[in-house]
C-alpha positions in Angstrom: -28.6 33.9 10.0 -31.8 32.0 9.4 -32.8 28.8 11.0 -32.2 26.9 7.8 -28.7 28.4 7.3 -27.8 27.5 10.9 -29.0 24.0 10.4 -26.9 23.7 7.2 -23.9 25.1 9.1 -24.3 22.6 11.9 -24.7 19.8 9.4 -21.5 20.8 7.6 -19.7 21.1 10.9 -20.9 17.7 12.0 -19.8 16.1 8.7 -16.4 17.7 8.9 -16.0 16.5 12.6 -17.1 13.0 11.6 -14.7 12.8 8.7 -12.0 14.3 10.8 -12.7 11.6 13.4 -12.6 8.8 10.9 -9.5 10.2 9.2 -7.9 10.5 12.6 -7.6 6.8 12.7 -4.9 7.1 10.0 -3.2 10.3 11.0 -0.4 11.2 13.4 -1.2 13.1 16.6 0.1 16.4 15.1 -2.1 16.0 12.1 -5.1 15.4 14.3 -4.3 18.5 16.3 -4.0 20.5 13.1 -7.3 19.2 11.8 -9.1 20.0 15.1 -7.6 23.5 15.2 -9.0 24.1 11.7 -12.5 23.3 13.1 -12.3 26.3 15.5 -13.9 24.4 18.3 -13.9 25.3 22.0 -10.8 23.9 23.8 -12.8 21.3 25.8 -14.5 20.0 22.7 -11.1 19.9 20.8 -9.5 18.0 23.7 -12.4 15.5 23.8 -12.0 14.9 20.1 -8.3 14.3 20.4 -8.8 11.9 23.3 -11.6 10.1 21.3 -9.4 9.8 18.3 -6.5 8.3 20.3 -8.9 5.9 22.0 -10.4 4.9 18.6 -6.9 4.3 17.1 -6.0 2.1 20.1 -9.2 0.1 19.8 -8.8 -0.3 16.1 -5.2 -1.5 16.5 -6.4 -4.0 19.0 -9.2 -5.3 16.8 -7.0 -5.6 13.8 -4.3 -7.3 15.8 -6.7 -9.9 17.1 -8.2 -10.5 13.6 -4.8 -10.9 12.0 -3.7 -13.2 14.9 -6.9 -15.4 14.4 -6.3 -15.5 10.6 -2.6 -16.5 10.9 -3.4 -19.0 13.6 -5.7 -20.8 11.2 -3.1 -21.0 8.5 -1.0 -24.2 8.2 2.1 -22.8 6.6 3.7 -26.2 6.0 0.6 -27.4 4.2 0.5 -24.2 2.1 4.1 -24.6 1.1 3.6 -28.2 0.1 0.6 -27.3 -2.0 2.5 -24.4 -3.6 5.5 -26.6 -4.5 3.2 -29.3 -5.9 1.6 -26.7 -8.2 4.7 -24.8 -9.3 8.0 -25.6 -10.7 11.2 -24.0 -9.5 13.7 -22.7 -12.0 17.0 -21.3 -11.0 19.3 -19.6 -13.5 22.8 -18.6 -12.6 25.8 -17.1 -14.4 29.3 -17.6 -13.0 32.3 -15.7 -14.5 35.9 -15.8 -13.5 37.9 -12.7 -14.2 41.5 -12.2 -13.6 42.4 -9.7 -10.9 43.8 -6.4 -12.1 47.4 -6.0 -11.2 48.3 -3.1 -9.0 
C-alpha cells in the first residue's frame, strides 16, 4: 500500500469515526457498540469511543436541559395566553342526540 493510499485510508477511517461519534449522540448504546464493532478497532480504542460517546450524550443532555429551562423561564405563559385569546376567536360546535335504549 502506497503512502497516498494509506493516507486516504486513514482519512476515511477518521471521517467514519467522526460521523459515528456525532451519530452516537442520537443512538442507543447497542447501536453505538455495533457501529464501533464495524470499524474493526482495537478493544481499547473501541472502549474509549464508547465512553466518549456516553460522556458526549450526557453533556449534550445537560446543555439542552439548561437551554430549555432558560427559555421556558423567560416565558410568561399567562401573558402569552392573554395575547392569544385577544387575537383569536373561540368557536365550539357540539351535537347532542338522545336515542332510546334498545330493549333486552
